Each structure stands twice: as structure tokens, then as C-alpha cells.
MARDO-815990 format. One record per residue (C-alpha): residue in one letter; x negated, y, z. Coordinates in steps of 0.02 Angstrom, whole numbers, plus 50000, padded with zeros to 5 digits. Each point is the difference from the previous one (the first is absolute). Layout:
MARDO-815990
 type     X     Y     Z
    A     X     Y     Z
...
***
This chain:
MARDO-815990
 type     X     Y     Z
    M 42944 61035 46939
    R 50069 49837 50028
    L 50142 49930 49890
    L 50140 49872 50036
    I 50093 49933 49839
    I 50148 49912 49978
    T 50029 49914 49846
    Q 50111 49855 49944
    K 49860 49875 49922
    V 49803 50001 49999
    D 49964 49902 49865
    Q 49886 50031 49853
    N 50078 49870 49891
    D 50167 50057 50023
    P 50093 50062 49820
    I 50074 50141 50064
    L 49934 50062 50167
    G 49828 49932 49974
    F 49932 50201 49955
    F 50022 50033 50196
    H 49838 49908 50016
    S 49907 50116 49921
    W 50093 50141 50076
    I 49969 49934 50180
    A 49813 49980 49944
    E 49991 50170 49923
    F 50061 50077 50165
    A 49877 49905 50122
    T 49849 50114 49909
    V 50090 50146 50064
    F 50059 49940 50159
    K 49891 49959 50160
    S 50114 49836 50002
    V 50155 49922 49929
    V 50113 49878 50096
    A 50129 49944 49857
    I 50158 49898 50077
    C 50091 49893 49868
    L 50170 49917 49985
    F 49881 49837 49886
    K 49822 49983 50007
    G 49919 49926 49843
    S 49837 50012 49921
    F 49882 50142 50020
    D 49828 50073 50012
    L 49990 50155 50093
    P 49856 50107 50081
    D 49945 49960 50190
    N 50100 50157 50066
    V 50164 49912 49955
    A 50102 49903 50118
    V 50161 49912 49894
    L 50135 49924 50139
    S 50139 49898 49908
    L 50184 50015 50092
    G 50007 49814 49917
    K 50114 49974 49868
    E 49862 49899 49913
    K 50032 49866 50163
    W 50204 50041 50051
    K 50142 50080 49979
    S 50064 50104 50147
    K 50030 50182 49990
    I 49994 49996 50185
    K 49808 49937 49994
    Y 49980 50132 49896
    I 50062 50130 50091
    F 49921 49964 50153
    L 49814 49964 49918
    L 50020 50182 49929
    F 50027 50073 50154
    Y 49868 49879 50107
    F 49863 50048 49849
    S 50070 50199 50016
    V 49956 49988 50191
    R 49842 49873 49986
    Y 49920 50101 49899
    F 50043 50189 50056
    N 49815 50016 50025
    R 49955 49968 49822
    Y 50105 50127 49914
    D 50056 50201 49999
    A 50137 49994 49855
    V 50129 49875 49922
    F 50013 49989 49788
    V 50150 49883 49957
    H 50000 49939 49849
    M 50169 50023 49901
    N 50108 49898 50129
    E 50116 50114 50130
    E 50052 49886 50106
    Y 49824 49992 50078
    V 50026 50185 50029
    V 50169 49965 50075
    L 49956 49868 50125
    A 49818 50072 50072
    G 49999 50165 49938
    W 50063 50080 50163
    L 49869 49890 50090
    W 49857 50057 49896
    R 50056 50191 50032
    V 49997 49960 50189
    M 49815 49929 50000
    G 49968 50172 49901
    K 49965 49922 49827
    K 50025 50088 49865
    V 50117 49919 49885
    Y 50002 49982 49798
    M 50121 49920 49876
    W 49968 49951 49818
    R 50164 49973 49894
    N 50016 50050 49807
    H 50165 49934 49947
    H 50146 50067 49923
    A 50110 49913 50136
    G 50045 50040 50189
    N 50108 49990 50127
    R 50037 50052 50180
    M 49856 49886 50063
    T 49883 50113 49901
    D 50054 50162 50050
    V 49981 49939 50194
    A 49839 49928 49976
    S 49940 50169 49928
    L 50048 50082 50164
    F 49852 49908 50088
    C 49880 50041 49853
    N 49865 50146 50005
    N 50020 49991 49798
    V 50081 49877 49881
    F 49909 49976 49852
    C 50057 49972 49824
    T 49938 50016 49821
    S 50142 50038 49893
    K 50112 50157 50033
    Y 50136 49881 49967
    S 49979 49895 50139
    Y 50135 50006 50130
    T 49877 50050 50129
    A 49959 50155 49896
    K 50141 50085 50091
    Y 49904 50017 50172
    A 49930 50162 50047
    K 49839 49878 50073
    T 49975 49916 49826
    I 49845 50014 49915
    R 49981 49951 49805
    M 49841 49903 50011
    P 49891 49916 49836
    L 50054 49846 49945
    G 49849 49910 50076
    I 49924 49906 49830
    N 49834 49902 50044
    T 49896 50073 49855
    N 49839 49880 50041
    V 50146 49856 49953
    F 50116 50068 49877
    K 49902 50058 49848
    R 49968 49934 49814
    D 49932 49802 50001
    Q 49879 50021 49855
    T 49992 49799 50008
    V 50182 49966 49952
    Q 50056 50058 49815
    R 50162 50105 49996
    V 50128 49897 49876
    P 50074 50157 49875
    R 50161 50028 50016
    S 50015 49911 50168
    I 50145 50057 50119
    L 49987 49975 50192
    S 50128 49999 50145
    L 49933 49955 50171
    G 50061 49995 50171
    R 50140 49933 50117
    I 50152 49911 49893
    A 50141 50121 50082
    P 50155 50072 49931
    S 49934 50171 50060
    R 49866 49986 49886
    N 50118 49983 49837
    L 49918 49871 49907
    D 50153 49993 49910
    I 49991 50161 49920
    F 49803 49952 49953
    I 50063 49846 49923
    G 50146 50097 49901
    A 49892 50107 49931
    L 49872 49853 49944
    G 50155 49929 49917
    L 50031 50173 49883
    L 49799 50010 49981
    K 50006 49831 49921
    D 50157 50037 49901
    A 49889 50177 49927
    G 49889 49878 49940
    H 49843 50060 50109
    M 49881 49844 50039
    F 49950 49977 50165
    T 49975 49880 50150
    A 50063 50029 50176
    S 49950 49923 50188
    I 50112 50003 50131
    Y 49902 49964 50168
    G 50089 49987 50178
    D 50083 49899 50129
    A 50182 50005 50057
    L 50054 49999 50162
    P 50128 49872 50035
    K 50155 50110 49993
    D 49935 50057 49835
    A 49986 49826 49933
    A 50167 50038 49896
    Y 49929 50148 49927
    M 49840 49923 49932
    E 50104 49853 49917
    T 50118 50129 49902
    L 49833 50086 49943
    K 49949 49844 49932
    K 50163 49984 49936
    Q 49999 50174 49906
    V 49820 49961 49910
    V 50088 49848 49922
    T 50156 50112 49961
    H 49884 50145 49922
    G 49900 49847 49890
    L 49845 50043 50098
    A 49951 49843 50075
    D 49849 49985 49871
    R 49949 50178 50053
    V 50030 50011 50185
    T 49917 49903 50140
    F 50032 49983 50190
    H 49856 49985 50116
    A 49995 49968 50180
    G 49937 50141 50118
    I 49828 50014 50011
    P 49874 50075 50157
    N 49980 50199 49985
    T 49819 49967 49989
    Q 50030 49895 49831
    T 50111 50143 49891
    P 49841 50103 49936
    R 49977 49858 49870
    V 50197 49990 49965
    Y 50015 50182 49997
    S 49820 50002 49888
    A 50073 49882 49900
    H 50146 50085 49932
    E 50043 50164 49909
    V 50140 50069 50045
    F 50087 49990 50178
    V 50188 50037 50060
    N 50082 50033 50160
    V 50188 50042 50016
    S 50017 50034 50196
    S 50068 50142 50065
    N 49932 50150 50032
    G 49987 49984 50193
    M 49911 49836 49993
    Y 49839 50057 49903
    D 49916 49849 49973
    K 49829 49983 50020
    T 49991 49875 49851
    I 50041 50155 49890
    A 49827 50080 50049
    E 49913 49850 50017
    A 50036 49968 49802
    M 49938 50164 49956
    A 49850 49963 50098
    C 49957 49855 49899
    G 50007 50081 49835
    C 50187 49949 49949
    V 50117 50152 49920
    S 50131 49981 50143
    L 50187 50019 49975
    A 50112 50056 50171
    S 50163 50084 50020
    N 49933 50083 50137
    D 50022 50202 50016
    N 49871 50000 50126
    L 49863 49996 49855
    R 50072 50160 49909
    G 49857 50126 49976
    Q 49882 49870 50073
    V 49975 49899 49823
    D 50044 50006 49821
    D 50178 50021 49982
    R 50021 49861 49877
    L 49954 49878 50159
    I 50172 50055 50065
    I 50144 49898 49971
    P 50147 50127 50017
    E 50136 49878 50036
    R 50006 49815 50070
    T 50088 49941 49856
    S 49954 49867 49905
    E 50011 50130 49838
    A 49885 50130 50077
    V 49874 49852 50047
    F 49992 49946 49820
    K 49976 50189 49929
    S 49863 49999 50129
    L 49934 49829 49961
    A 50001 50030 49823
    G 49920 50181 50004
    A 49859 49904 50111
    L 49967 49852 49874
    S 49991 50142 49859
    M 49858 50099 50089
    S 49848 50016 49925
    D 49846 49947 50063
    T 49944 50189 50009
    D 50172 50063 50090
    K 50001 49821 50128
    K 49802 50030 50056
    H 50055 50200 50036
    S 50139 49945 50077
    V 49938 49856 50097
    A 49829 50101 50054
    E 50169 50155 50075
    S 50062 49849 50095
    I 49833 49948 50073
    V 49961 50190 50065
    F 50165 49990 50064
    V 49971 49828 50118
    E 49840 50078 50048
    Q 50102 50119 50106
    Q 50111 49855 50067
    S 49855 49897 50068
    L 49998 49895 50153
    T 49850 50096 50060
    R 50072 50150 49986
    L 50178 49929 50078
    S 49880 49948 50164
    D 49910 50145 50006
    T 50166 50105 50010
    L 50065 49880 50101
    Y 49842 50018 50137
    S 50023 50199 50002
    L 50175 50003 50037
    I 49998 49888 50148
    R 49833 50075 50062
    S 50084 50193 49983
***
């Protein structure tokens, strides 16, 4: 089987989408060849059986050119793929799904997010299957939807023994956006301070221009809660550098919605963090103490206080259980599953 991938960006140094570089490399181990069409092409180092084609956002801003090249590459490389895998952006399926189906190509879309709309529904009509990881994803409602492993590269995400873990250190890592509920997280840190807990906290991530005001609000909130000497903001870093950051922190916190099911939750687990998340997908999969029951500052505070108060034995047991869970969500397992489904 040969695969055509449509994705937003191929850039191993991108703080948000850099992880997809490792996905393409892993897919290339099970598919005979891979053609990856991306909107933006940056730095990459991929196997010889992978061709990377750009729609040109790194060179020009023209939606007409992007659409033209999408159709051109789809036809030009007709004999180099048997199936199409579209990652997250349903717009590509709405635009070219009919063409791929006319050409006899199987079409698959990966979309895992709590939000969706009519365009998502239309895109699903062109797909053989739709993939997601969360049962709370907007796309989970389709009869053709299949839930997949999270796709954690366990060869990369593991405890870095060269990094010293800072006691009572708390981490948030990911894009800065209202959907991540970082205002709730900072409110919980304020409560933690008021309750007399000693800790330091790091927030890694960049904000899109539309969320710049939200970022400034968060920084002001840190000052208002008297946390300026305990909370540090850091710019987003490439996905390949995050294992060292996870390994340097004791507790990881994610307050995103059930429908988003951020991979960072499992990445932190793989690196030995006590990973707290307000995500019901984890129920029955990991230690219940790791699941934040509500997206409120009070609930996050209680979970954080519990995590910081864990005995070393308790902590090691919880982390060991979490790592077993992550192994079931590995990128290798995702790649094998994808290949089996497309080949059938």
C-alpha cells in the first residue's frame, strides 16, 4: 500500500505540529511509499520513500495557488498512492474528496476535537473512515468513525536520566489559547500558594496572534495572585525537545476539554510525570487521582495538592501504571492499526 498524506505543516522544529514529522517517518516503515502534501514545508529529515510537496505557504500567501497545487499534486502523483490520509483539516476533503473518490482512492480523515460544524459533516461523506482518539470528539458521532491510539513516539518520549527532576515543580505545555483553560490553572496555583504549599510552575507555549490578548491576561493574573516569583512563562519549543522539559518537572497539568484529548497528557506520563488532566477519556485507564473531576480552579487545586502530597511509593506506582497505559497508545501501534484498516 502507498499513502498520500495531507497535512498543515511538515516541520520537525514546529512547537505544535512538529510531532507529525515522527508520524510520517513511522508510517513510512509500514507503507511502501508516502507522498506528503503540506501547506507549509519547513525542516525535515525523512526516509527515502517519503516525498514532501508544499502548497507554498512558506513562499506566498494565495489560497488560489494552494487549491490549484492541491489538485495538481493529487493528479500528478496519481500512480504513487492508493489511499489518502488527511490530518485534522477537513477543508482539504471538502475540496478534493470527490476527486480522490472518482480516481478510486480510499479517503481517511483524522480529526480529534470537541468542535465541529457542517463542513466537518460534509467532509465525512467523502471518507471511508474517520479517525479520532476521544469518544468526546465531534467526529465520534459518525458510524464510520474509528477510535485510534494517541500515537505517542515511545522511543522519544521517555524519562531523560540526564535531567534532574525539580521537586514540587509543576508544568503546563502546549499552545496558549482560551480552549486550554490556563486561567483556571493559574487560579489553582493561586489557591495552592494561599494554602501554604511550596512549588514552582512553568508554562511553555506560544499564542497565535488572535490569542495575544489572552496571553497578556494570563501574565496579569499571575501578578494578581502574587505568583510572579513562582510562575515562569517560556516560549514554545520543538516537540523533540519536550522530553527534557517533562523530565525536569514533577507534575504536569492539562485542563483542556474531553474532546481535545491532548497528546501532551500521555507524553508527560511517558517521561515520568504525575500527569493530571481534566479528561474523562482516562477513566478506567489510569489512577483515578490523576483525573481532575471539574474544570474549575478549586478542583485543579485539590488535584495538585494531592499530587504534591503523594508519598514516593505512591508516586512511583502511579507513574508506572501510567507508562503501561502510554505503551498501549504508542505511535507504532497507531501506524500498524492504520495500515491494517487501509489495507482491508
